[in-house]
C-alpha positions, -999 to +999 in steps of 0.1 A: -717-573-488-700-546-508-665-549-524-639-528-541-618-549-563-583-534-570-564-541-603-528-550-607-508-527-584-473-539-594-455-519-566-473-486-573-479-480-536-487-443-540-514-449-565-528-477-543-532-452-514-547-426-537-572-451-551-584-464-518-588-428-505-608-420-536-630-451-529-637-437-494-612-456-473-594-439-444-558-447-434-558-433-398-545-467-385-519-471-411-540-493-435-572-487-454-605-491-437-639-481-450-663-463-427-693-482-442-676-516-439-668-521-476-640-547-482-611-547-506-603-575-529-571-578-550-567-594-584-530-602-577-497-590-591-490-568-561-453-565-569-427-561-596-417-531-618-431-504-595-410-486-568-426-499-536-435-536-539-426-545-504-449-518-489-478-532-509-471-567-496-470-554-460-504-536-463-522-565-481-508-590-456-521-568-428-555-566-444-559-602-454-541-622-428-541-600-397-573-580-400-592-607-420-609-578-437-599-582-474-595-608-501-564-616-523-558-641-551-523-645-566-512-634-600-483-648-621-459-623-607-470-634-572-464-670-581-429-662-593-420-642-562-434-670-540-411-695-558-381-671-553-388-668-516-390-706-513-354-707-528-364-722-561-345-712-592-363-685-611-352-659-636-349-625-620-364-608-650-397-592-662-399-569-632-389-594-605-355-577-604-371-545-589-387-565-560-355-585-554-335-553-553-358-539-526-356-571-507-318-573-509-315-537-495-332-549-463-314-562-431-315-600-427-342-595-400-364-574-423-358-599-451-370-628-429-402-608-419-412-598-454-405-633-468-426-648-441-455-623-447-456-630-484-453-668-481-481-668-455-503-645-477-497-667-508-502-700-491-534-690-472-551-675-503-571-695-529-565-694-567-596-672-571-624-659-550-662-666-553-678-638-533-714-627-525-728-662-528-708-669-560-723-638-578-688-622-579-656-640-590-622-624-586-594-642-606-561-627-617-563-635-654-600-644-655-616-679-654-637-699-678-672-706-668-667-744-666-636-739-644-654-720-616-655-742-585-625-763-597-588-761-587-569-784-612-536-776-627-554-764-659-574-740-638-543-727-620-526-721-654-556-703-667-562-680-636-525-671-634-516-667-671-549-664-690-560-686-720-526-690-734-521-708-768-485-719-762-473-695-789-454-662-783-455-627-797-423-612-812-415-596-778-416-630-761-450-625-743-475-653-747-503-653-772-536-653-753-571-661-765-598-635-757-617-659-734-641-631-723-658-631-757-671-666-750-681-662-714-719-667-709-721-671-671-742-651-646-714-644-622-695-612-627-658-620-633-634-592-623-598-598-634-566-581-646-533-594-660-536-579-695-530-541-695-558-522-713-561-484-717-597-484-702-615-509-681-629-535-706-663-549-701-673-579-722-703-600-714-703-604-676-665-598-673-644-568-666-606-563-670-595-537-645-557-539-652-553-504-667-515-505-666-507-486-635-470-496-637-469-487-674-481-451-670-518-458-674-540-458-643-548-479-612-584-490-613-609-503-588-643-519-595-671-511-571-695-541-565-725-543-566-726-508-581-707-520-611-687-487-613-650-483-620-629-456-602-593-449-614-563-427-604-536-417-629-502-434-627-470-415-619-450-440-639-436-433-674-461-442-702-452-473-722-478-475-750-466-508-764-475-526-732-513-520-736-533-546-754-558-536-781-588-559-787-601-541-818-589-569-841-600-598-818 
């Protein structure tokens, strides 16, 4: 099986369409399909900060739930939106406010439909995917080798938030360990979560969150070819949002 793993979209719907077209997908039915039967996989964080989060939800729900022709695992922003849609008390900050504003502009009937679609997508998707007989792992913030195949609370925290230390940077963002430096597994792990200026390959891992919503690019990883394909972002460039690993 051949896959195209898509990095953190964050509501950048236009870039998502452009990237899938560049990867050879056609949209003649209103959603992306590949003439050679390749399948899309999503590392999560479909929404927040970008201009068209709800359209991204609609397409991914169509692909994953209705067509059963794609794979999705949730990111931390997905988890927060899920809790918002359940009616839990969450802070409408760090980008969620853009998705909520889109949602509140809908009619009650449209709100009910998109809420149902996202809850169904979230609840029917695993924490991470093991594809191609476990040779490919797709996880939002990555996964430690000894966590693969497990689903504990520790694993959930890791795949949603990364290898957090419990400390915070001055801007309030969590301090994360560079777990990829210590990965020794045979499976290729494709992940996102931490914006980097270029796709970052370390050992058998690759971070494809190239900061589409921060003016970088939206990146896809072609498997098994092990190639990355990117399209430039139309969003304003925010350099301080990109992580540098030179000092790691």
